[in-house]
C-alpha positions as CSV (number, residue, x, y, z in Angstrom):
1,M,-7.3,10.5,-35.3
2,N,-7.6,13.6,-32.8
3,W,-5.2,13.9,-30.0
4,E,-7.6,13.3,-27.2
5,A,-8.2,9.2,-28.4
6,I,-4.1,9.0,-28.8
7,T,-3.9,10.3,-25.2
8,V,-6.7,7.6,-23.9
9,I,-4.9,5.0,-25.4
10,I,-1.8,5.7,-24.4
11,F,-3.0,6.1,-20.8
12,F,-4.9,2.6,-21.0
13,G,-2.1,0.8,-22.6
14,V,0.4,2.2,-19.8
15,V,-1.9,1.0,-16.5
16,I,-2.3,-2.5,-18.8
17,F,1.6,-2.3,-18.7
18,F,1.9,-1.7,-15.3
19,K,-0.6,-4.3,-14.4
20,Q,0.8,-6.7,-15.9
21,F,4.8,-6.1,-15.2
22,G,4.9,-3.7,-12.6
23,G,4.7,-5.9,-9.7
24,D,8.3,-7.6,-11.0
25,L,9.8,-4.4,-12.1
26,I,9.2,-3.0,-8.5
27,E,10.0,-5.9,-6.6
28,R,13.5,-6.3,-8.2
29,T,14.7,-2.7,-7.3
30,K,16.9,-2.3,-3.8
31,W,14.8,0.0,-2.6
32,H,11.7,-2.2,-2.4
33,E,13.8,-4.8,-1.0
34,N,15.1,-2.4,2.1
35,G,12.0,-1.6,2.2
36,R,10.5,-5.2,3.2
37,K,13.2,-5.6,5.6
38,K,12.2,-2.6,7.5
39,G,8.5,-4.0,7.4
40,Q,9.5,-7.1,8.7
41,K,11.6,-6.0,11.6
42,R,8.5,-3.4,12.5
43,W,5.9,-6.6,12.5
44,E,8.3,-8.9,14.6
45,W,8.9,-5.5,17.1
46,A,5.5,-5.4,17.1
47,T,4.7,-9.1,18.1
48,T,7.7,-10.1,20.1
49,P,7.7,-10.2,24.2
50,P,7.1,-7.8,26.1
51,Y,3.7,-7.3,24.7
52,F,2.7,-4.3,26.9
53,T,5.0,-1.1,26.8
54,L,4.0,2.1,26.4
55,K,5.1,2.5,22.5
56,K,3.9,-0.8,21.0
57,I,0.2,0.3,22.9
58,L,0.3,3.4,21.0
59,Y,1.7,1.9,18.0
60,W,-1.4,-0.4,17.9
61,I,-4.1,2.1,18.7
62,L,-2.6,4.4,15.8
63,L,-2.2,1.2,13.6
64,S,-6.1,0.7,14.5
65,I,-7.2,4.1,14.1
66,V,-5.6,4.2,10.2
67,L,-7.0,0.8,9.5
68,G,-10.2,1.9,10.6
69,I,-10.4,5.0,8.7
70,Y,-9.1,3.5,5.4
71,I,-11.8,1.0,6.0
72,Y,-14.4,3.8,6.7
73,L,-13.6,5.7,3.8
74,G,-13.6,1.9,1.7
75,F,-17.1,1.3,2.4
76,Q,-18.1,5.3,1.6
77,L,-16.7,5.1,-1.5
78,E,-18.5,1.4,-2.4
79,S,-22.0,3.1,-1.7
80,I,-21.4,6.3,-3.3
81,M,-20.4,4.0,-6.8
């Protein structure tokens, strides 16, 4: 058996392993829990009164731009394939 075949088998094995078990492994870590709590605080901050402050308006504009670019690039990638 040549090295390329072994490399491909190992690569797909690792991908399948993380597809099956990666989510659980990541969710058990301390940094994931801290990141989730931090994200929850940001969401609560962005959706509580006062709704219209300069910081919140800039936050939602930036979020809309990033999401729009992400969706546009996703559709471009989909149309290429």
